[in-house]
C-alpha positions as CSV (number, residue, x, y, z in Angstrom):
1,M,0.0,0.0,0.0
2,D,1.5,3.3,-1.0
3,N,1.8,6.2,1.5
4,K,-1.1,8.1,-0.1
5,M,-3.5,5.3,0.6
6,I,-2.1,4.7,4.1
7,E,-2.8,8.4,4.9
8,Y,-6.3,8.0,3.3
9,C,-7.1,5.2,5.7
10,K,-6.3,7.4,8.7
11,N,-9.1,9.9,7.8
12,K,-12.9,9.7,7.7
13,P,-13.6,8.5,4.1
14,D,-15.5,10.5,1.6
15,Y,-17.6,8.2,-0.6
16,P,-21.1,8.3,-2.0
17,F,-24.2,7.6,0.0
18,Y,-25.1,4.4,-1.9
19,R,-21.8,2.9,-0.8
20,K,-22.4,3.8,2.8
21,L,-25.9,2.2,2.4
22,Y,-24.5,-1.1,1.1
23,W,-21.0,-1.3,2.7
24,G,-21.6,0.7,5.9
25,R,-19.6,3.6,7.2
26,R,-15.9,2.9,7.4
27,R,-14.1,4.4,10.4
28,P,-10.6,5.7,10.1
29,F,-7.9,3.1,10.9
30,Q,-4.1,2.7,10.9
31,A,-2.9,0.9,7.8
32,G,0.6,-0.3,7.1
33,S,2.7,-1.4,4.2
34,I,2.4,-5.0,3.2
35,G,5.8,-5.7,1.5
36,D,6.5,-8.3,-1.1
37,S,5.3,-11.2,0.9
38,F,3.8,-12.2,4.2
39,S,3.5,-15.4,6.3
40,T,0.5,-17.0,7.9
41,A,0.7,-20.0,10.3
42,N,1.0,-22.4,7.5
43,A,2.0,-20.6,4.3
44,L,4.1,-17.9,2.6
45,W,2.1,-15.6,0.4
46,H,3.7,-13.5,-2.4
47,V,2.2,-10.1,-3.0
48,I,1.7,-9.3,-6.7
49,K,0.9,-5.7,-7.6
50,T,-2.1,-5.7,-10.0
51,P,-3.3,-2.1,-10.6
52,G,-6.3,-1.4,-12.8
53,H,-9.3,-1.7,-10.4
54,S,-7.3,0.8,-8.2
55,Q,-3.7,2.0,-8.3
56,D,-2.9,0.1,-5.2
57,H,-4.7,-3.2,-6.0
58,I,-2.8,-6.4,-5.1
59,T,-3.2,-10.2,-5.3
60,F,-1.8,-12.9,-3.1
61,L,-0.2,-16.1,-4.4
62,N,0.8,-19.2,-2.4
63,S,3.3,-20.8,-4.7
64,E,3.4,-24.0,-2.7
65,T,-0.3,-24.7,-3.0
66,G,-1.1,-22.9,-6.3
67,Q,-3.7,-20.7,-4.6
68,L,-4.3,-17.2,-5.8
69,F,-6.5,-14.6,-4.1
70,T,-7.4,-12.0,-6.7
71,G,-9.4,-9.4,-4.8
72,D,-11.2,-7.3,-7.4
73,L,-9.0,-8.3,-10.4
74,Y,-11.5,-10.9,-11.7
75,C,-15.1,-10.1,-10.3
76,Q,-16.6,-11.5,-13.5
77,E,-15.5,-12.6,-16.9
78,K,-17.3,-10.0,-18.9
79,T,-16.9,-6.6,-17.4
80,K,-19.9,-4.3,-18.3
81,V,-19.4,-1.4,-16.0
82,T,-16.5,0.1,-14.1
83,L,-15.6,3.0,-11.8
84,K,-14.2,6.1,-13.6
85,E,-10.8,5.6,-12.0
86,E,-10.4,2.0,-13.3
87,S,-8.2,1.3,-16.2
88,I,-8.9,-1.6,-18.6
89,P,-5.4,-1.5,-20.1
90,E,-3.9,-1.8,-16.6
91,I,-6.3,-4.6,-15.8
92,I,-5.1,-6.4,-18.9
93,D,-1.5,-5.9,-18.0
94,S,-2.2,-7.2,-14.4
95,L,-3.9,-10.3,-15.8
96,R,-0.9,-10.9,-18.1
97,K,1.4,-10.5,-15.1
98,V,-0.6,-12.9,-12.9
99,L,-0.9,-15.5,-15.6
100,T,3.0,-15.8,-15.7
101,H,2.8,-17.4,-12.3
102,D,2.0,-21.0,-11.5
103,F,-1.4,-21.4,-9.8
104,N,-4.7,-23.4,-10.2
105,D,-7.1,-22.4,-7.4
106,V,-8.5,-18.9,-7.7
107,F,-10.5,-17.1,-5.0
108,C,-12.2,-13.9,-6.0
109,S,-13.7,-11.5,-3.6
110,H,-16.9,-11.3,-5.7
111,A,-17.2,-14.6,-7.6
112,G,-15.8,-16.8,-4.8
113,F,-13.9,-19.9,-5.8
114,L,-13.4,-20.2,-9.5
115,N,-13.3,-23.7,-11.0
116,N,-10.4,-23.7,-13.5
117,G,-9.2,-20.4,-12.1
118,R,-6.3,-20.0,-14.5
119,S,-8.7,-20.5,-17.4
120,A,-11.2,-18.0,-16.0
121,L,-8.5,-15.3,-15.7
122,K,-7.3,-16.1,-19.2
123,S,-10.9,-15.8,-20.6
124,K,-11.3,-12.5,-18.9
125,M,-8.1,-11.2,-20.4
126,E,-9.1,-12.4,-23.8
127,Y,-12.5,-10.7,-23.5
128,L,-10.9,-7.4,-22.4
129,L,-8.4,-7.6,-25.3
130,D,-11.2,-8.2,-27.8
131,L,-13.2,-5.4,-26.3
132,Q,-10.2,-3.1,-26.4
133,G,-9.7,-4.0,-30.1
134,N,-13.4,-3.3,-30.9
135,I,-13.3,0.1,-29.1
136,I,-10.2,1.2,-30.9
137,K,-11.6,0.0,-34.3
138,L,-14.8,1.9,-33.8
139,Y,-12.9,5.0,-32.7
140,D,-10.7,4.8,-35.7
141,E,-13.8,4.6,-37.9
142,G,-14.8,8.0,-36.4
143,K,-17.2,7.0,-33.7
144,T,-17.3,9.1,-30.5
145,P,-16.9,7.5,-27.1
146,K,-20.6,7.9,-26.5
147,Q,-21.5,6.2,-29.8
148,I,-19.1,3.4,-29.1
149,N,-20.6,2.9,-25.6
150,E,-24.1,2.7,-27.1
151,I,-23.0,0.1,-29.7
152,L,-21.0,-2.1,-27.4
153,F,-23.0,-1.7,-24.2
154,P,-26.7,-1.2,-25.3
155,K,-28.0,-2.5,-22.0
156,K,-28.1,0.0,-19.1
157,Y,-27.6,-1.5,-15.7
158,P,-29.4,-0.2,-12.5
159,I,-26.0,0.4,-10.8
160,T,-25.3,3.2,-13.3
161,R,-28.4,5.2,-12.3
162,F,-28.2,4.2,-8.6
163,S,-24.6,5.3,-8.4
164,L,-25.3,8.5,-10.3
165,G,-22.9,7.4,-13.0
166,E,-20.0,6.5,-10.7
167,W,-20.4,2.9,-12.2
168,D,-20.9,3.1,-16.0
169,S,-19.8,1.4,-19.2
170,I,-18.6,4.7,-20.6
171,H,-15.7,4.5,-18.2
172,I,-14.5,1.3,-20.0
173,V,-14.5,3.1,-23.3
174,N,-12.8,6.1,-22.0
175,S,-10.1,4.2,-20.1
176,I,-9.1,2.4,-23.3
177,L,-9.1,5.5,-25.5
178,Q,-7.1,7.5,-22.9
179,K,-4.2,4.9,-22.9
């Protein structure tokens, strides 16, 4: 965790009402750096930096057992909405990085245990690469980000309205075009 985020944890957080409604109110707390690895009673875990969902996102790998805890790196195979600060190109790079390691079992903070975890992460990466290619192609053809969004993401999800646009598919398009 970088110093900026350690400082952020010390303070009362500023986040939207809908998050407080679903996640509760987080109290300030003292965070610390995690380092490159950490030990539990029975295992050594390697920390892999995997930015994209957030700049300080990390995953944990137990090389001995082949277990990988992905946090918010996976969530689901076919991403349809993201936060404005998320970066699809960085998520693709993080998936590539993680896939260089030897693991089988994947535990996601949203999807839970993933059968064939390596394959699931590879499928997500391939989906995002294909999506990235389609977005760039449409942009090169003269389409605006808004038009691209309407073509590739015609369905509108309730979270977009409920979050007042904090979660939206347009953020996917913009993150790819800003790279």
